[in-house]
Residue, then its C-alpha position, 0 to 999 in steps of 0.5 A: m423774160a418779159v415780152a414787149k407788147t406793141a400798141s396797135k392802133t385800130s382804125k375805125k371802118a370808113s362808113t358812108p356818111a349818113k345823110k342828115s335827117s331832121a326830126i319828125q314832129q308828127k306820128y306817121t300813118k301807114t300811107a305817110i310811111l309808104n309815101e316817104i319810102s317811095e319818094n326816097t327810094n324811087l319805088s312805087k307806093k305799090q312796090v313799097s306796100e308789097v315789101l312791107d306786107e312780105l316783111s310782116l309775113i316773114i315775121e309771122r312765119h318766124i314766130k308762129k307755133r313750131a317755128v324758130g320763135e325769133f326774128t331779127l331785123p339786123g341792127l334795129l330789133k329782135i322779135k321773140a316768141v316767149t312761152r310763159p309757163a302755167r301758174p297753179a291756183r292759190k288759196n288763202v293768199p293775203n290781199p295786198f289791198k285789204p290787210g287782214e283779208f285773204m283771197d283766192i287766185p285762179k289758175k292761169p294757162a301757159t301763154t305765148r307772148v311776143k317780146i321785142l328787143p331794141l338793138k344797138k342801132l335803134k337805141e342810138f337813134a333815141l340819143 
């Protein structure tokens, strides 16, 4: 007994039309960023500065020691604290720059690095 499958059409969400934005030709300074956001949002520069400062504090609290180790800015990026393990010392390793010679590699302690991953929306901006 065969079951007939019905083709269902999925409708895309009706998103609000994004305003056309032109490409910026020069890199913004912090002051220029504050000015741009304050003009577009009807907030004062001081308020915008406080929001950015608070955002940096929230990120810091997420990725510091004994914290969750990950922060996501929805749709744009994900910031992770990645622990790299310690590497032991190695002796008599072939030198890649001088064939025939050997070298010693010192040990390296474990470190914590910050890794920033772009999410889908940020990747689409570059297209």
